[in-house]
C-alpha positions in Angstrom: 22.7 -19.1 6.5 24.5 -20.4 3.5 24.4 -18.5 0.2 22.0 -21.1 -1.2 19.7 -20.7 1.7 19.7 -16.9 1.4 18.8 -17.2 -2.3 15.9 -19.6 -1.5 14.8 -17.2 1.3 14.9 -14.3 -1.1 12.8 -16.2 -3.6 10.3 -16.9 -0.8 10.0 -13.2 -0.1 9.5 -12.4 -3.7 6.7 -14.9 -4.0 5.1 -13.5 -0.9 5.3 -9.9 -2.2 3.7 -11.1 -5.5 0.8 -12.7 -3.5 0.4 -9.5 -1.5 0.4 -7.2 -4.6 -2.0 -9.4 -6.6 -4.4 -9.8 -3.7 -4.8 -6.1 -3.1 -6.6 -5.6 -6.5 -7.4 -9.0 -7.9 -11.0 -9.1 -6.4 -12.1 -5.8 -7.8 -12.5 -7.2 -11.3 -14.6 -10.2 -10.2 -17.2 -8.6 -8.1 -20.0 -9.1 -10.6 -19.7 -13.0 -10.8 -19.2 -13.1 -7.1 -22.4 -11.2 -6.4 -24.3 -13.1 -9.1 -23.7 -16.4 -7.4 -23.8 -15.5 -3.7 -26.5 -12.9 -3.5 -27.9 -11.6 -6.8 -30.7 -9.7 -5.0 -28.7 -7.6 -2.4 -25.1 -8.5 -2.9 -24.3 -5.2 -4.8 -24.9 -3.3 -1.6 -22.3 -5.4 0.2 -19.5 -5.0 -2.4 -17.9 -2.0 -0.5 -17.6 -4.2 2.6 -16.1 -6.9 0.5 -13.4 -4.5 -0.8 -12.9 -2.7 2.5 -12.8 -5.8 4.8 -9.3 -6.7 3.6 -7.9 -3.2 3.9 -9.4 -2.6 7.4 -8.1 -5.8 8.8 -4.6 -5.4 7.2 -4.2 -1.9 8.5 -5.4 -2.7 12.0 -2.9 -5.5 12.3 0.2 -3.6 11.1 1.4 -2.1 14.4 1.1 -5.4 16.2 3.1 -7.2 13.5 6.0 -4.9 14.0 6.2 -5.4 17.7 5.8 -9.2 17.3 8.8 -9.2 14.9 10.9 -7.5 17.5 9.7 -9.7 20.3 9.3 -13.2 18.7 11.6 -12.9 15.7 10.8 -12.2 12.0 10.7 -15.9 11.0 8.0 -16.9 13.4 5.8 -13.9 12.6 6.4 -14.4 8.8 5.2 -18.0 9.1 2.2 -17.0 11.2 1.2 -14.2 8.7 1.4 -16.6 5.7 -0.6 -19.3 7.5 -3.3 -16.8 8.4 -3.4 -15.5 4.9 -3.8 -19.0 3.5 -6.5 -19.9 6.0 -8.4 -16.8 4.9 -7.9 -17.6 1.2 -9.3 -21.1 1.7 -12.3 -19.9 3.6 -12.9 -17.2 0.9 -12.9 -19.9 -1.8 -15.4 -22.0 0.2 -17.8 -19.1 0.9 -21.5 -19.8 0.6 -22.7 -16.3 1.3 -21.6 -12.7 1.1 -21.4 -12.5 4.9 -19.2 -15.5 5.0 -17.0 -14.1 2.2 -16.6 -10.7 3.9 -15.6 -12.3 7.2 -13.1 -14.6 5.5 -11.8 -11.7 3.5 -11.1 -9.9 6.8 -9.2 -12.9 8.1 -7.2 -13.0 4.9 -6.5 -9.3 5.4 -5.1 -9.9 8.9 -2.5 -12.2 7.3 -2.1 -9.9 4.3 -1.1 -7.1 6.7 2.1 -9.0 7.4 2.8 -10.2 3.8 4.4 -7.0 2.8 5.6 -5.5 6.1 7.0 -8.6 7.8 8.5 -9.7 4.4 10.5 -6.4 4.4 11.9 -7.3 7.8 12.8 -10.8 6.6 14.5 -9.4 3.5 16.6 -7.1 5.7 17.7 -9.9 7.9 18.6 -12.1 4.9 21.3 -9.8 3.7 24.8 -11.0 4.4 28.2 -9.3 4.2 29.3 -11.5 1.3 26.7 -10.0 -1.1 28.6 -7.7 -3.5 26.2 -7.5 -6.4 24.5 -4.2 -5.4 21.2 -5.9 -4.4 19.1 -7.8 -6.8 16.2 -7.2 -4.4 15.7 -3.7 -5.8 15.5 -4.9 -9.4 13.3 -7.9 -8.9 11.2 -6.1 -6.2 10.4 -3.3 -8.7 9.6 -5.8 -11.5 7.3 -7.8 -9.2 5.5 -4.6 -8.0 5.0 -3.4 -11.6 3.9 -6.8 -12.9 1.5 -7.3 -10.0 -0.1 -3.9 -10.6 -0.7 -4.7 -14.2 -1.6 -8.3 -13.9 -3.8 -8.2 -10.8 -7.1 -6.9 -12.3 -6.5 -8.9 -15.6 -5.9 -12.1 -13.7 -8.9 -11.7 -11.5 -11.1 -11.1 -14.6 -9.6 -14.0 -16.5 -10.2 -16.4 -13.7 -13.7 -15.2 -13.1 -14.6 -15.4 -16.8 -12.9 -18.6 -17.9 -12.7 -20.7 -14.7 -14.6 -19.7 -11.5 -14.3 -16.7 -9.2 -13.3 -19.0 -6.3 -10.0 -19.7 -8.0 -9.1 -16.0 -7.3 -8.6 -17.3 -3.7 -7.6 -20.9 -4.3 -4.7 -19.9 -6.6 -3.0 -18.5 -3.4 -2.9 -22.0 -1.8 -0.3 -23.9 -3.8 2.1 -21.0 -3.9 1.5 -20.1 -0.2 1.9 -23.6 1.0 5.2 -24.0 -0.8 6.4 -20.7 0.7 5.3 -21.9 4.2 7.0 -25.3 3.9 10.2 -23.8 2.6 10.2 -21.0 5.2 9.9 -23.5 8.0 12.8 -25.6 6.6 15.2 -23.0 5.1 14.9 -19.6 6.9 17.4 -19.2 9.7 17.0 -15.7 11.0 18.1 -14.2 14.3 16.2 -15.7 17.3 15.1 -13.5 20.2 16.2 -15.1 23.4 15.0 -12.3 25.7 11.3 -12.3 26.0 9.6 -8.9 26.3 6.1 -7.9 27.0 3.7 -7.1 24.2 1.5 -4.0 24.5 -1.8 -5.5 23.4 -3.7 -2.6 24.8 -1.7 -0.2 22.6 -2.1 -2.5 19.6 -5.9 -2.5 20.3 -6.1 1.2 20.5 -4.1 1.5 17.2 -6.5 -0.9 15.6 -9.5 1.0 16.9 -8.1 4.3 15.7 -7.1 3.1 12.2 -10.4 1.1 11.7 -12.6 4.0 12.7 -10.5 6.4 10.6 -10.9 4.2 7.5 -14.6 3.8 8.1 -14.9 7.6 8.2 -13.1 7.9 4.9 -15.2 5.1 3.4 -18.6 6.5 4.5 -18.1 10.3 4.9 -19.6 12.3 2.1 -20.7 9.2 0.2 -23.0 6.8 2.2 -23.5 9.4 5.0 -23.2 13.2 5.2 -20.2 14.6 7.0 -22.6 16.2 9.4 -24.6 13.1 10.1 -24.6 11.8 13.7 -22.8 8.6 12.6 -19.9 10.3 11.0 -19.5 12.9 13.7 -19.6 10.2 16.3 -17.0 8.2 14.5 -14.8 11.3 14.2 -15.0 12.0 17.9 -14.3 8.3 18.7 -11.3 8.4 16.3 -9.8 11.4 17.9 -10.4 9.9 21.4 -8.7 6.6 20.3 -5.7 8.5 18.9 -5.3 10.5 22.1 -5.5 7.3 24.2 -3.0 5.6 21.9 -0.4 8.4 22.0 -0.8 8.5 25.8 -0.3 4.7 26.0 2.8 4.8 23.8 4.3 7.5 26.1 3.7 5.4 29.2 3.9 1.7 28.2 7.1 -0.3 28.9 7.1 -1.9 25.5 5.0 0.4 23.1 4.0 -0.9 19.7 5.1 2.4 18.1 7.7 4.0 20.4 7.4 7.8 20.4 11.2 7.9 20.6 11.4 6.9 17.0 10.1 10.3 16.0 13.1 11.9 17.6 15.2 10.4 14.8 15.2 12.8 11.9 15.2 10.2 9.2 12.3 8.3 10.7 10.3 11.4 11.4 10.6 12.6 7.8 10.4 9.1 6.4 7.0 8.5 8.1 5.7 11.9 6.9 6.8 11.5 3.3 5.3 8.0 3.1 2.0 9.2 4.4 2.0 12.0 1.8 2.9 9.6 -1.0 0.1 7.3 0.1 -2.4 10.2 -0.1 -1.2 11.3 -3.6 -1.2 7.8 -5.0 -4.8 7.3 -3.9 -5.7 10.6 -5.6 -4.0 9.6 -8.9 -5.0 6.0 -9.2 -8.7 6.3 -8.3 -9.5 9.4 -10.2 -7.6 8.5 -13.4 -9.8 5.4 -13.6 -13.0 7.4 -12.9 -12.0 10.0 -15.6 -11.4 7.3 -18.2 -14.8 5.6 -17.5 -17.1 8.5 -16.7 -15.7 11.1 -19.2 -14.1 9.0 -22.0 -16.6 6.1 -21.9 -14.0 3.4 -21.5 -15.1 0.1 -19.9 -13.8 -0.8 -16.5 -11.7 -3.7 -17.9 -10.2 -1.6 -20.6 -9.5 1.2 -18.2 -7.4 -1.1 -16.2 -5.0 -1.6 -19.1 -4.0 2.1 -18.8 -2.1 1.1 -15.7 0.3 -0.8 -17.9 2.5 2.3 -18.6 2.7 2.9 -14.9 3.7 -0.7 -14.3 6.3 -0.3 -17.1 7.7 2.8 -15.4 8.0 1.0 -12.0 9.6 -2.0 -13.7 12.1 0.2 -15.6 13.2 1.9 -12.4 13.5 -1.5 -10.7 15.9 -2.6 -13.5 18.0 0.5 -13.3 18.0 1.3 -9.5 20.9 -0.9 -8.6 23.1 0.6 -11.3 22.1 4.1 -10.1 22.9 3.2 -6.5 26.3 1.9 -7.7 26.8 5.1 -9.6 26.4 7.1 -6.3 22.6 7.8 -6.0 21.8 8.0 -2.3 18.5 7.3 -0.7 17.9 11.0 -0.6 18.5 11.3 -4.3 16.0 8.6 -5.1 13.3 10.1 -2.8 13.8 13.7 -4.1 13.8 12.5 -7.7 10.9 10.2 -7.2 8.6 12.7 -5.5 9.6 15.4 -8.2 8.7 13.0 -11.0 5.4 12.1 -9.4 4.6 15.8 -8.9 5.2 16.4 -12.6 2.9 13.5 -13.5 0.1 14.8 -11.3 0.5 18.3 -12.7 0.1 16.8 -16.2 -3.0 15.0 -15.2 -4.4 18.3 -13.9 -4.5 19.6 -17.5 -6.9 16.9 -18.8 -10.0 17.9 -20.7 -12.9 16.1 -22.3 -11.0 15.6 -25.5 -7.3 15.3 -24.3 -5.4 12.7 -26.2 -5.4 9.4 -24.3 -1.7 9.2 -25.1 -1.3 12.1 -22.7 -2.9 10.0 -20.0 -0.6 7.1 -20.8 2.5 9.5 -20.7 1.4 10.9 -17.3 1.0 7.4 -15.9 4.4 6.3 -17.3 6.0 9.3 -15.6 4.0 8.4 -12.4 5.5 4.9 -12.6 9.0 6.3 -12.9 8.4 8.5 -9.9 6.8 5.9 -7.6 9.3 3.3 -8.8 12.1 5.4 -7.2 10.1 5.5 -4.0 9.3 1.8 -3.7 11.4 0.5 -0.9 13.6 3.5 -0.5 11.8 5.0 2.4 11.6 1.6 4.0 15.3 1.1 3.5 16.0 4.5 5.0 13.9 3.7 8.1 15.6 0.3 8.5 19.1 1.8 8.1 18.5 4.4 10.8 16.1 2.7 13.3 17.6 1.0 16.4 18.3 -2.7 15.8 15.9 -3.8 18.5 13.1 -1.8 16.9 13.5 -2.8 13.3 10.1 -4.4 13.2 8.0 -1.5 14.5 9.9 1.0 12.4 9.3 -1.1 9.2 5.6 -1.6 9.8 5.3 2.0 10.9 6.1 3.1 7.3 3.4 0.9 5.9 1.0 2.1 8.6 1.5 5.8 7.7 1.2 5.0 4.0 -2.2 3.3 4.5 -3.5 6.0 6.7 -2.3 8.7 4.3 -4.1 6.9 1.5 -7.3 6.8 3.4 -7.1 10.5 4.3 -6.3 11.3 0.7 -9.3 9.4 -0.6 -11.6 11.3 1.8 -10.0 14.7 1.1 -10.0 14.3 -2.7 -13.5 12.8 -2.7 -14.9 15.7 -0.8 -13.1 18.2 -3.1 -14.5 16.4 -6.2 -18.0 16.4 -4.9 -18.0 20.1 -3.8 -16.6 21.3 -7.1 -18.9 19.2 -9.2 -21.9 20.4 -7.1 -20.9 24.0 -7.8 -20.4 23.6 -11.5 -22.6 20.7 -12.6 -26.2 20.6 -13.8 -27.4 19.2 -10.4 -27.3 15.8 -8.9 -24.2 13.8 -8.2 -21.5 12.3 -10.4 -23.4 9.0 -10.4 -26.1 10.7 -12.6 -23.7 11.6 -15.5 -24.4 8.4 -17.5 -28.2 9.1 -17.4 -28.0 12.7 -18.7 -28.4 13.7 -22.3 -27.8 16.7 -24.5 -26.6 19.9 -23.0 -26.9 18.7 -19.5 -24.7 15.7 -20.2 -22.0 17.9 -21.7 -22.2 20.4 -18.8 -21.9 17.4 -16.4 -18.8 16.2 -18.2 -17.2 19.6 -18.2 -17.9 20.0 -14.5 -16.5 16.6 -13.7 -13.3 17.3 -15.6 -13.0 20.6 -13.8 -13.5 18.7 -10.5 -10.8 16.1 -11.3 -8.4 18.9 -12.3 -8.8 20.4 -8.9 -8.2 17.0 -7.3 -5.0 16.5 -9.3 -3.8 19.9 -8.5 -4.4 19.2 -4.8 -2.5 15.9 -5.2 0.3 17.8 -6.9 0.5 20.1 -3.9 0.6 17.1 -1.5 3.5 15.5 -3.6 5.4 18.8 -3.8 5.2 19.0 0.0 6.7 15.5 0.1 9.5 16.7 -2.2 10.2 19.6 0.1 10.4 17.2 3.1 12.7 14.9 1.0 15.2 17.7 0.5 15.6 17.8 4.3 16.8 14.2 4.5 20.5 13.7 5.2 22.4 12.9 2.0 23.7 9.7 3.4 23.8 8.1 6.8 25.2 4.7 7.5 24.2 3.2 10.9 26.9 2.4 13.4 26.9 -1.4 14.2 25.7 -2.2 17.8 26.9 -5.8 17.6 28.4 -8.4 15.3 25.1 -9.1 13.6 24.4 -5.4 12.9 27.9 -4.9 11.5 27.1 -6.9 8.4 24.6 -4.3 7.3 26.9 -1.3 7.4 29.4 -2.0 4.6 28.8 0.2 1.5 28.1 -2.9 -0.6 25.5 -4.3 1.7 23.8 -0.9 2.1 23.6 -0.5 -1.7 22.2 -4.0 -1.9 19.2 -3.2 0.3 17.4 -1.2 -2.3 14.1 -2.8 -3.2 
């Protein structure tokens, strides 16, 4: 590819990342107008499925996307993922019922599962040996992630309030179609000439395992008791699917997640750290929002504005990361520093009370952004640098897969902790009853809820500290040895520094 084509390809990837980041949280702020139009009588009960359908489908598709990249080439899979996402977006915008919208949202999620993961593979293959600037991808990628996190809920609410909620989905079409057309014409990535089998059985078992695990975390302790036959049955089926999946990966000729990857030290620790980071992020994001609304009485839309300091932190790191890499910061340095900053932020959140200054919350979220900003892309880059060239796709999507599963397990763990502590210290009932209580019972409920969230944040701090310990065991720097002429272009110091994103 020429330099101009690489620049255009890079812009396409940035646009795709923006679509992916926005679409993960843009719907949450528009659920009220959606339900009011499609099913005002019973639609509220279906909102959890509307939110979960995208995540379930995206997670289930991740392992297959990685293998498809390695077998068919990243360009073909990238085009397919974007096309699927756009088809789902169009169907979401045309939805005439909640059932239709949920199914279309799942289709959109299947495409969305590839927007971030496959785009990371495309970005890797776009890098050329002539790039000497230290990698603008890290800077712009961090800015896009931070901006998307702050703008997503606001944009969803603005479109729902001043236009129509359907434009939340239709807005994807012009950008996505432009990306699709340009990708077909401009992207010239390595083509796989040797056809290999695809382990669809293994992909199906991975999808079954991840879907059932996410359902357990969605329902357990909330819609159904942990001891209920449904949850127990799902847990048994989840374990069975995991055992069958691991066995399949050990025996399949072309596994979707080769077990040999775990013999590589960087990959083994990278997957584990990303899973722990996913769990801690879930604990921080969800329960900060709940604290602001339930304890401090801040509206949902205003609470979303408290994510701006976190977005600023992520953006600031994105602007500085390339200079730090040029100054000698290794991947290990970024990961250790990032997990340490995030641990400090979670520990600060664990000190909140019913009357803590809200500037303390903002400061903690700013520190959180500085920490997570150092982690964005670094673990993916580490995995890509150390994975075998022919398994780049499965290694890259594996990182995203472990992050998603870690987030799901974190949500379940922290939700159970919060419920148990509140039940022990509160005036009775559940956290949903806090708004209806008055007088002493209301104050007791608030104190109990704050104590519960403190325990949650301390637990999240422990998870992140474990990630920090694992990060210290990463090699200080390891540059992969080229296996062929194409791989050689990624091993120069300049090109390795340019891969931060």
